[in-house]
C-alpha positions in Angstrom: 98.7 76.0 107.8 95.2 74.6 107.2 93.8 76.6 110.1 95.3 79.8 108.6 93.6 79.1 105.3 90.3 78.5 107.0 90.7 81.6 109.0 91.2 83.7 105.9 88.4 82.0 104.1 86.0 82.8 107.0 87.2 86.5 107.0 86.6 86.7 103.2 83.1 85.2 103.6 82.2 87.5 106.4 83.3 90.5 104.2 81.1 89.3 101.3 78.2 88.6 103.7 78.4 92.0 105.4 78.5 93.8 102.0 75.3 92.1 101.1 73.7 93.0 104.4 74.6 96.7 104.0 73.2 96.7 100.5 69.7 96.1 101.9 69.6 99.4 103.7 66.2 101.1 103.3 67.6 104.6 103.8 67.8 105.2 100.1 67.1 108.9 100.4 70.7 109.3 101.6 72.0 108.0 98.2 70.5 110.7 96.1 73.3 112.9 94.6 76.1 110.5 95.5 78.6 109.3 92.9 78.4 105.7 91.8 82.0 105.2 92.8 81.1 106.2 96.4 78.2 103.7 96.4 80.3 100.9 95.0 83.0 101.7 97.6 80.4 101.4 100.4 78.3 98.5 99.2 80.7 96.5 97.1 80.4 95.4 93.5 76.8 95.2 92.3 75.4 92.0 90.9 74.6 93.8 87.6 75.4 97.1 85.9 74.0 98.6 82.8 76.3 101.4 81.6 75.1 101.5 78.0 73.6 105.0 78.4 75.7 107.5 80.3 72.6 109.5 81.2 71.0 106.5 82.8 73.6 104.2 84.4 71.8 101.5 86.4 73.3 99.2 89.1 71.6 96.5 91.1 72.3 94.7 94.4 70.6 91.6 95.7 70.9 90.1 99.2 69.2 87.3 101.0 66.2 89.4 102.0 66.1 92.3 99.6 67.1 94.1 96.4 68.3 97.6 95.7 68.6 99.4 92.3 70.1 102.8 91.6 69.9 105.1 88.5 72.7 107.6 88.0 74.1 110.1 85.5 77.4 112.1 85.6 76.0 114.3 88.4 75.2 111.4 90.7 72.3 109.1 91.7 68.9 110.5 90.8 66.8 107.5 91.7 67.2 104.8 94.3 64.8 102.0 95.2 64.9 99.0 97.5 62.6 96.2 98.6 63.3 94.3 101.8 61.5 91.4 103.4 61.1 90.9 107.2 60.0 87.9 109.1 57.5 90.0 111.1 55.7 93.3 110.9 57.3 94.3 114.2 60.8 94.0 112.6 59.7 95.9 109.5 58.2 98.7 111.6 61.3 99.0 113.7 63.4 99.4 110.5 61.0 101.9 109.0 60.9 103.9 112.3 64.7 103.9 112.4 64.8 105.1 108.7 62.3 107.9 109.5 64.3 109.0 112.6 67.5 109.1 110.7 65.9 111.0 107.8 64.4 113.6 110.2 67.8 114.1 111.8 69.2 114.7 108.3 66.7 117.5 107.6 63.8 115.6 106.0 60.2 116.2 106.8 57.9 113.2 107.3 54.3 113.2 106.1 52.3 110.1 107.3 49.9 109.2 104.6 48.6 106.1 106.4 49.9 103.6 109.0 51.7 101.8 106.1 52.7 104.7 103.9 55.2 107.5 104.7 56.5 110.4 102.5 59.9 112.0 103.3 61.1 115.1 101.7 63.6 117.9 101.8 65.0 120.3 99.2 66.1 118.2 96.2 64.9 114.8 97.4 61.5 113.1 97.7 61.2 109.6 99.2 58.4 107.2 100.1 58.3 104.1 102.4 55.5 101.5 102.2 54.9 98.5 104.4 53.0 95.6 102.9 52.0 92.2 104.2 53.0 89.5 101.7 50.4 86.8 101.9 52.3 84.4 99.7 55.6 84.4 101.6 54.0 85.2 105.0 56.5 88.0 105.4 56.3 91.8 105.7 57.8 93.7 102.8 59.1 97.3 102.9 59.5 99.3 99.6 61.5 102.5 99.7 62.0 104.8 96.8 63.8 108.1 96.6 64.1 110.5 93.6 65.8 113.7 93.0 63.4 116.6 92.8 63.5 120.2 91.9 63.4 122.8 94.6 
């Protein structure tokens, strides 16, 4: 009986842990236009929600190595932003490269502003990715932001 309880506890903790890991995805450009109910279904319950203004509903996620915030209205998410920390620049670049590859396969165009700054765009969405060395934590941070755009 005790082993069964421990087994279910471990499964529950794995579920919670995996939801937090998913919430740190830097592919925020894919969230533009999605309903908040879809996002909550995919990422789980956010750590905070501000629904005081229906034209600007904000939800926030926090994981062990990053945060994500989304702003939505009745039509869907119109701004998404994430910050994620990596132990090395190599890990950060691999995640950014993966994000850019996925975006291009989804119809985005990539403009390389510098080796640490990338702009992704397609009709209706503009996104940016920046890689920064954090001298205080000795980690590499990636900031990704996507906004709904006209045209």
